N, C-alpha and C positions, 0 to 999 in steps of 0.2 A: 721342482727338483731339476737340476741340470748336471750334466757331466762336467767335471772339473776341466778347465782348459789344458791342464798339463797331462791329462789322460789320453792315451792313444789307443784306438781299437782297430785291429786288423780285420780283414775280410774273413779270416779263418777262426776268429774268436779269441785271439790273443789280446789281452788287455795289459797295458803297461802304464804305470803311474810314474812319470818323470820326477815328481816331487819326492816320493818315498823310495823309489827304486823297486817297488813291488810289481810283480807280474802275475797274471792269472790266465787260465784257459776256460773258456765258456763252451758249453754244449750248444747245439744249434738253436734250441729254444731260448737259452740264456742270451745268445748273441742277438736273436730277433728282439728280445725284450729290451736289452740295453740300447739297441739302435732306435727303438721306439721312444725310449726315454730321452735319448740324444736329440731326437726330432721334436722333443717337448710335447708329445702327444698326451692327452688327458687320460686319466685312469679308465674312464668309461670306454674310450676308443680302444685302448690297449686290451681291456678285458673282452670286449666284443670280438676283436680279432682272434684272441686266443680261444675263446669259447667256440668259435666257428671252426678254427683250424685243428684244435686238439680236443681229445676226449677228456674234458675236465669240467667239473661243475663250478658254479659261481663261488661257493664258499671255499673250495680247495684252491681255486685260482687266487682269490684275494689273500688267503693265508700265505701261499707261496710267493705272491707278489710282494707282500709286506716283509717277509723274511729276506727276500732277495734285495729289496731296497735297504733294509737294515744292514745287510752285509756290505752293500755298496757304500753306504755312509760310513760304516766302521773302517773300511779300507781307503777312505778318502777319495773314492771314485766319483762321488757326487758332491755338490755343494748345495746348501739350503739357506734360504733367507730366514725361514721360520724353523726352529729346531724340532717342531712337531710335524713338519711337512714331510709327506712321503711321496707326493706326486706333484 
């Protein structure tokens, strides 16, 4: 999964999709997550960082991660080579 080239992300969590004109605001953990996705980090690396930093269990993180990725895909924030790919 990659962030679409027409998507711009500010340092304060503002996300703007130039293609659709949509904009979104992310909370600090959402911003951290989208930055890791933009850096093309693997799911295991992202999960490990979040499990260490935040009080979250494995299953909850994975559920929230996949929900977040689904929203990103729905709003055309990410591009996928494989339609079943989440990371």
